[in-house]
C-alpha positions in Angstrom: -168.2 82.6 -8.3 -166.8 79.7 -6.1 -168.0 76.4 -5.7 -170.2 77.1 -2.0 -173.1 75.1 -2.3 -176.5 76.3 -2.2 -177.1 74.8 1.1 -174.0 76.9 2.7 -175.5 80.4 1.0 -178.9 79.3 3.1 -176.9 78.6 6.0 -175.2 81.9 6.1 -178.9 83.7 5.2 -179.7 82.3 8.6 -176.7 83.1 10.3 -177.3 86.7 10.0 -179.9 86.4 12.8 -176.9 86.3 15.4 -174.7 88.3 13.4 -172.2 85.8 12.4 -171.0 85.9 9.4 -167.4 86.3 8.2 -166.8 89.5 6.2 -165.1 86.6 3.1 -168.5 84.9 3.4 -170.4 87.8 3.6 -168.5 89.0 0.2 -169.2 85.8 -1.8 -173.2 85.4 -0.5 -173.5 88.9 -1.9 -172.2 88.1 -5.2 -174.8 85.0 -5.0 -177.7 87.3 -4.2 -177.2 89.2 -7.2 -178.8 86.2 -9.1 -180.5 84.0 -7.5 -184.2 84.6 -6.9 -184.8 81.9 -4.2 -182.3 83.2 -1.7 -182.8 86.8 -2.3 -186.3 86.6 -0.9 -184.8 84.6 1.7 -182.4 87.3 2.6 -185.1 89.8 2.3 -187.3 87.7 5.4 -184.2 87.1 7.0 -183.2 90.7 6.9 -186.6 91.9 8.2 -186.4 89.4 11.1 -182.7 90.9 11.9 -184.0 94.2 12.1 -187.1 93.1 14.7 -184.2 91.8 17.1 -182.1 94.9 16.8 -185.0 97.7 16.9 -188.3 96.3 17.0 -191.5 97.1 14.7 -189.8 100.8 14.4 -186.9 99.5 13.0 -188.2 97.4 10.1 -187.4 100.2 7.7 -184.0 100.7 8.7 -180.6 98.2 8.3 -179.1 97.0 11.2 -175.8 97.7 13.1 -174.8 94.2 12.0 -176.3 95.4 8.4 -174.0 98.1 8.4 -171.0 96.4 9.6 -171.1 93.8 6.8 -171.7 96.0 4.1 -169.3 98.7 5.4 -166.7 96.2 5.3 -167.7 95.2 2.0 -167.3 98.9 0.5 -163.9 99.2 2.4 -162.5 95.7 0.6 -161.9 94.6 3.9 -160.1 97.7 5.5 -162.1 97.2 8.2 -161.0 94.4 10.8 -163.1 91.8 11.8 -162.9 91.5 15.5 -160.9 88.8 16.8 -162.1 85.1 17.4 -161.2 85.3 21.2 -163.1 89.1 21.6 -165.9 87.4 20.2 -165.8 84.3 22.0 -165.9 86.5 25.5 -168.3 88.1 24.3 -170.8 85.8 23.8 -169.9 84.0 27.0 -170.7 87.2 28.8 -174.1 85.7 30.7 -176.0 88.3 29.6 -175.1 88.4 25.6 -175.1 84.7 25.5 -178.8 84.6 27.0 -179.9 87.7 25.1 -178.8 86.4 21.8 -179.6 83.2 22.4 -183.6 83.5 22.7 -183.4 86.4 20.4 -181.9 83.8 17.8 -184.7 81.1 18.8 -187.4 83.6 19.0 -186.3 84.5 15.3 -186.4 80.8 13.9 -189.2 79.9 15.6 -191.7 82.6 15.3 -190.1 85.4 12.8 -188.9 83.4 10.1 -192.0 80.9 9.7 -194.1 84.3 9.3 -192.6 85.6 6.9 -191.7 82.3 5.3 -194.9 82.1 4.7 -195.9 86.2 4.0 -195.2 88.1 1.1 -191.5 90.7 1.1 -192.7 93.5 2.6 -192.2 96.9 0.0 -189.1 98.7 1.0 -187.3 95.2 1.8 -183.4 94.9 0.8 -183.9 93.9 -2.6 -187.4 95.5 -3.7 -188.1 98.4 -4.7 -191.0 101.2 -3.2 -193.9 100.2 -5.1 -192.7 97.8 -7.3 -195.0 94.4 -8.1 -193.9 91.1 -9.0 -192.2 90.8 -12.0 -191.3 94.6 -12.2 -187.7 95.4 -12.7 -185.9 96.6 -9.5 -183.0 98.4 -8.3 -181.6 99.7 -5.0 -179.6 103.3 -3.3 -177.8 103.2 0.4 -175.4 106.0 2.0 -172.5 105.4 4.3 -170.8 107.5 6.1 -167.3 106.6 7.2 -165.2 107.9 10.4 -161.9 107.2 12.1 -163.5 103.8 13.2 -165.6 102.7 9.6 -169.0 103.3 9.0 -170.6 105.4 11.3 -174.5 106.5 12.0 -174.0 109.9 12.0 -172.9 111.5 9.0 -170.6 114.7 10.2 -168.7 116.8 7.9 -165.3 115.1 9.1 -166.5 111.7 7.9 -167.0 110.5 4.0 -169.8 109.5 2.1 -169.8 106.3 0.5 -172.3 105.1 -1.9 -173.4 101.4 -3.2 -176.2 100.3 -6.0 -178.3 97.3 -6.2 -179.3 96.7 -9.5 -181.5 93.6 -9.8 -183.4 95.1 -12.3 -180.1 95.1 -14.7 -180.8 98.4 -15.5 -178.0 99.2 -18.2 -177.1 103.2 -16.7 -177.3 105.3 -13.9 -177.3 108.4 -12.8 -176.8 109.5 -9.2 -176.7 113.3 -8.0 -177.8 115.1 -4.9 -179.3 118.3 -3.8 -179.4 120.2 -0.9 -182.3 122.1 0.2 -180.7 125.4 -1.5 -181.1 123.2 -4.7 -177.4 123.3 -5.1 -176.6 119.5 -6.9 -174.0 117.4 -5.7 -172.6 115.2 -8.9 -171.3 111.8 -7.7 -171.8 110.0 -10.7 -170.9 111.0 -13.1 -168.5 114.0 -12.1 -168.2 117.1 -14.4 -167.0 117.7 -16.8 -169.2 114.5 -18.2 -173.1 114.7 -18.5 -174.4 111.5 -19.1 -175.4 108.3 -16.8 -172.4 106.2 -16.2 -173.1 102.5 -16.7 -174.9 100.4 -14.0 -173.0 98.1 -11.9 -174.3 94.5 -11.8 -175.0 93.2 -8.1 -176.0 94.3 -4.8 -174.6 96.6 -2.5 -171.9 97.7 -5.1 -170.1 100.8 -4.8 -170.4 104.1 -6.9 -168.2 106.6 -8.1 -165.3 108.1 -5.4 -166.1 108.4 -1.5 -166.7 111.7 -1.5 -165.0 114.4 1.7 -168.5 115.8 3.4 -166.4 118.1 4.5 -165.5 119.9 1.4 -168.4 120.4 -0.6 -171.6 119.8 1.8 -172.7 122.0 4.1 -174.6 121.0 7.3 -178.0 120.5 6.7 -180.4 117.6 4.5 -179.3 116.4 1.1 -181.7 114.2 -0.8 -179.8 111.9 -3.4 -181.0 110.4 -6.3 -179.8 107.0 -8.0 -181.9 107.2 -11.4 -181.6 103.8 -13.2 -182.5 103.7 -16.8 -181.6 101.9 -20.4 -181.2 105.1 -22.2 -178.6 107.8 -21.0 -180.5 110.5 -18.6 -178.4 113.8 -18.9 -177.2 116.7 -16.8 -179.2 119.3 -18.1 -182.5 117.0 -17.6 -181.5 116.7 -14.1 -181.1 120.2 -14.0 -184.2 121.3 -15.6 -186.0 118.8 -13.0 -184.3 120.9 -10.1 -185.5 124.0 -11.2 -189.4 123.3 -11.8 -188.7 122.0 -7.8 -187.5 125.4 -7.7 -190.4 127.5 -9.7 -192.6 125.2 -7.1 -190.7 126.0 -4.0 -190.6 122.5 -2.9 -187.3 121.6 -0.9 -185.6 118.0 -2.4 -185.5 116.7 1.7 -189.4 116.4 1.0 -188.7 115.0 -2.4 -188.3 111.4 -3.3 -188.4 111.6 -6.7 -187.5 114.1 -9.1 -190.0 115.6 -11.9 -188.5 114.2 -15.1 -190.2 114.4 -18.0 -189.5 111.2 -19.1 -191.1 107.7 -17.9 -188.2 105.3 -18.8 -186.4 105.8 -15.5 -186.4 103.9 -12.4 -185.9 106.1 -9.4 -184.6 105.5 -5.7 -183.5 108.3 -2.7 -182.1 108.3 0.3 -182.2 111.6 2.7 -178.6 112.2 4.2 -178.2 114.5 7.1 -174.9 116.2 7.3 -173.6 117.5 10.8 -171.6 119.7 11.6 
């Protein structure tokens, strides 16, 4: 951890409203958020404000475009070149951009952030597991599709799938697996022939497993990806048995957010990826 001051972290979080966070600063802030509860809570509130500014109330449940850009640059290890400073300046000085973003930033600072600061974090926030109450261990899963020009909102078979985990709950192990609606498994971490959970990362939006070429082992259609966080290992036979229970009940993974495992010590997070032709 570098010597960046706590006030500087707070300033970086607030600057997310206009998307003006350099890739290097975001990497350091991301590491800080993994261990600072107060900054993580502030980040959750600002992330909600940022989403509303970009897409209104309907966008509160998904990351904003600038959030995808930040995390995409992180999981690509800086491979995505930042926009040159002169180009950002021209974009900012354009009258429409200056007024739109300026008014939005003022509105967020004057209305959204104070309101959210008085309110508890919404379920489904950046670091809050849906259904988890205060004091409970939390974790998270996100999926990104990467094309020739970086992170893309569409997961065509020509792109690569990258998965990231957040482990604020300090779980020891994680098993990441996906199923399409034909119950065909996609082993992300561990990869065969390994049969048990891998060591869970410690941090926020940490990549897990290698990038997956969707055109190699994924057919067009919906794939539900599950991250199973635990302290004791989860085994591949347990997951296969849960998939068989879904199959026998004629339940399709795209509509099932939690695998029917026969144990209660596993925290599950899932995301749905729609693979396009």
